[in-house]
N, C-alpha and C positions, 0 to 999 in steps of 0.2 A: 368197727366199734370196739373200744378197749374194754377189758374185763375189770369190773369193779371189785375191790377188796371186800370180803365178808368180814364183819367184826368178830373179834376174838375176845376171850375172857381177859379181864384186867386192863382193858384199853383205857387210856386217859380220857377224861371228859373233853368234849368238843366245845370250844368257846362259843358263846352265843352269837358272836358276829360271823361265825362260820356255819351257822345253822340256817335253814330255810323255814319260813312260815308258810304252811299249807292251809288253805281255807276250802271247805267243802260244804255244799248244801245239797238238799235232796231233789225232789221232782220239780222241774221248771216247765210250765206251759206258758210260753210267751203269747202275748195278745194276738188274736186272729179270729177264727170262727170255730164254733163247736156245735155239733148236733148232740143235744142232750138225750138221755134214755127215753124221754117221753116223746121224742120226735121233733121237738122245737129246734130251730136253727138260731143261734145267737152270735152276734158279731161285735168285736171290740172296735173302739176308735183307734185307728192306726197311729196317728200322731201322738195322742195322749198315751198310747201304749209304750212309747219310747221312754217314758219317765218311770216305768214300774220299778226299776232298781234304785231310783234316786235316793231313797231313805237309807239304803244299806251300802252305798258305793264306797264309803270310807273304809269299810272292813276289807273289801276286795283290793282297794288301791294300796292299803298298807300291808298287803300280803305278797309273798313271792310267787306262789303257785295257786291257781284257783280252779275249782272243779264244780260242775253241776251235772245232774242227769237231765238231759234235754229230751223231754217226753213229748215231742211234737216235731213234725216235719216243718221246715222253713221252705214253703213251696206253694206255688199257684198251679202246679201240675197235678194230673191224676184224678181219679174218681174215688169217692168213698166206697170202701169195701162193703159188699152186702153182708148182712148178718151181724155187723158190729153194733153193740148196745149203745156206744157213743163214739163220736169221731172228732178228732182234734186236728187243727191245722193252723199254723202261724204264718203271718205275712213274711215274705223273704226279707223285708227291710228290718225285721226284728233281730237280725244278726248284729245290728248296731247296738242293741242292748247288751249283748254278750261282749262286744268290743268295749263298750263304755264301762262295763263291769270288769274288764281285763280278765275274762275267763280264758284260761289256757287250753283246757281240754274238757271234753264232755263224753258221757256215755250215750250211745244210741241204742243199746240193747234193752229195749223196753217194749211194752205192749201197745204203744200208740204211734211209734215212728213210721209204721207202714199202714196207718189207717187209710191213706190215699194211694197206696200201692208203691211199686218199685220206682216209678218215675219221680214221685215226691221224695222218696228216700234218697235217690241218687242226686236230685237237685240239692237237697240238704247237705249231703256230703261235699258237693262241689262248692256250695256257698261257704261252708265252713273252711274248706281248704283255701279258697281265694282270700279269705279274711284272716288267715294265720291261726285258726282255732283247730286244735287236734281233736280227733274222735276215735273211738274204738267200739267194738261189739257188733259192727255191721260191715258188710262187704259184698263183693260180687260173687264170692264163694266162701266156703267155710274156712279155708286157710286165711283169707284176708279178714274175715270177721273175727278170727282168733288172734290177730296180730295187734300188738300194743301200739299206742301213739306215744310219742316221746316229747318232752319239753326239757330244755336245759337252762338252768338259772344259776348264776354265780359258780359256774363250772360243775354243777351237780345235775346229773341226768335223771329225771323222774319219768318212769313209765306207767302207763295206764292200760290194764286189760279189763274188758267189760263182758258180762254174761247176763242172760236172763233165764229164769226157770220156765218150763213149758206151760205152766198155768197162765203165763202171760204171752203165749205164742199162738194166738188164734190164727186160723186160716192159713196154716203152714208158713208162719213167719221164719222158721229156723232155716239157716243156710245149709247147703250140702256141697259135695265136691264140684258139681256143675250147676249149682242153684244159688242165686243171691238170697241174702237174708241175714239173720242174727245168730250170734254165738249162744247156743243153748246149754243148759244143764237140766236134764229131764228129771221130774219128780213124779211120784205116784204113790197113793196109799197102798198099792199092791206090791210095791217093792218092800224088801225086808226093812225092819226098823231103821230109821234114818230116811227111808222113803226116797232115796236119791239113786239115780242110775249109776252103777259102778263104772261103766265105760266112760260116762261123761266126767265123773270124778277123776278118773285116770287121765283123761284128755286135759282136764283143767290143770292137774298137777304137772303134766308134761309141759304145758305152756309156761307155767310159772318157773319150773326148773330150767327151761330153755332160756328164759329172759332175766332171771334174778341176778345172775352174775354179769349180765351185759348192760345193766343200768345200775345207778347208785341207790335208787329207791324205787320199789315196785308197789304201786297201788292197784288193788283189784276191786272192781265195782260189780255189785250184784243187784238185779231187779228181781225180788223174791218175796216170799211171805204171802199173806192174805190181805186184800185191800178193801173188801166189802164194808162200806161205812166207816172205814178207818179203824185200825185195831192196834193196841199196845202189846198184844200177845205175840211172842216170837214163836214161829213154827219150828218143829223139830229139824226140818231140812236146812233151815238157815244156819243153825249152829254146826251141823254136820259138814255142810259145804265150807263154812268159814274156817273151821279147824283144819280141814284138809288143805285149804289154801295157805294158811299160816304155816302148817307143817311142811309144805313144799317150798316155802321161802318168801311168801308175800309179806310185805312190811306194814300194810294198812288195808283194812277192809271197809268199804263204804257201801252201805245197803240203803235201799229205797223201794218204794211201791206201796207199802201198807197205808199211806196217806195219814199216818200218825207217827209220832216219835216213839222209839223203842229204846231199850237199855243198851249200854255200851259195856262190852266185856274186854278186859285186858288179859289177853291170852299169850303166854310166852313173851310178855312185855310188848305185845303189839295190840293196838286198839282194833276192836271189831264194832263198828257202828251198825247195829242191826237195822235201824231205820232212822234216817235223818228227817223223815216227814216230808210233806210238800212245802216248798219254799215260795213258789209262785204258781197259783192255780186258780185263776179267775173263773167265775161261773160256778165251778163245782163246790167251792168253799161255801158259797151262798145258797146255791140251788140244791145241792145234794147233802148239805149239812155235815161235810167233812170237818174234822177238828181244825181249829185255827191256830193251835200251838205249833211252833216250829223251833228249830235250833240252827245256829250257824256254828259249825264245828271247825276247830283249828288245832293244829299240832305243829310243834317245832321238830324238824327232822335234819338228819345228816346221813351220810351213806349207811343204809340199812339199820338205822336207829331212830326211834321216836323218843324225844327227850321230855316232852310235856304234851298232854292232850287236854283240851278244854272246850267249852262251848259258851255261847251267848244265847240267852233265851230270846225268842222272837214271837211275834203275833201278827196274824194276817188280818187286814181290813176285810169288810164284807165283799169288797171287789177283788180280794185275793192279793193285795199288795203287802209285802213284808216290812216289818219295822223291828229293830232290836230294842228291847225293854230292860228295865232294871231287874236284877235277880232278887232284890230285897223287899219288894212290895208288889201288891196287886197280882196281876196275871203272871208277871215274871217270877214271883215267889211261888205261885202255884205250879209253874212249869218246873222249877227247881225241885220242889217237893215231889212232883210226879217222877222226874228223872231219878231222884234219890231212891224212890221205891222200885222203879224198873231196874236200875243198876244194881241194887242190893241182891237181886236174884243171881247175879254173876259175881258177887263179892267185890264189886266196884263201889268205892265211896266218893263223895263229892265235897269240895271245899270252895267256898265263895271268896274270891279275891276282891274285896270291896272297892278298892281304889280304882279298879279298871272295869268292874262288872263282869269279870270272867268267872266261870265255874270250872274248877280243875278236877279231872278224873284221876283217881288213884286206885290201882288194882291191888288186891291183898297179896298177890304173889309177884308184884312188879319188883324187879331187881334194881339195885342201885347202879348209877352210872359210874 
């Protein structure tokens, strides 16, 4: 793999036709079965499930690189882990939804990918590989779990590293030298302010430093924060981890797990999406009362540069199906107003581009291209 050039000061603007459009959404639970916290088992219609992305396909099809957090195993194998408050599993055929949506890579570092054990996780990895969809954050050992997946479009190599905090690592989900599992970043209220394990932060930065010059653009995904009931509040560890990642050379941070949208910070000219919310989460949206607001995030990129970051407001049906809505009226306007409030905490402002329905992020310290 060749080394990519890092940008320097005074570089000329990159023409728009030489930029890639990257699209990212948060938690995705494709149709299948779920054991709800009250013990009920609920099942989706498998054939109807293949249409869940239909209302948003155009946004993925018009994009060059597409990402989601795949918060469920695509598997018929394994048994539900004892002690789990809820258990998710999707039909293996749901990989067709990801292919239909032209999803290029996914994060597997989350608290539900191992609900049905290692066999289900390994089958998921195999199905994704067989269908040309990259994944990161999980593996047969910690070295493989901390390895990025790569996608190359228009000659630009984009890498994805994925991690999850240990609040989302029940039943020993984390990988070790001779143990399969997920790439962790441990947090605890008993750690010094920041509440994040220093060894894990150092390991994270080593991963980023190792790969930042071997790809043209490095995305880092984190499953973090607090999820109970859905919250817009960013936990202290989220900002600490994100800043360490950017300082080490990450180009974009994609966060998820809180089941609610959170603010976006522009730090050193790099976007930090603290939570993209859940984008497809049947049953829980209706049964558990999680927020139904979501966002579809996009940014234009070139080697180690973000030229523009934006989002489209979205809303989930009672069945959890996403749809993009206008930012100028009704629920769309409410989402924009909420994001404006959440982003203001990080000095980020919003501008609506009315002709396209996009909402543009602008950081107070963002530099000019």
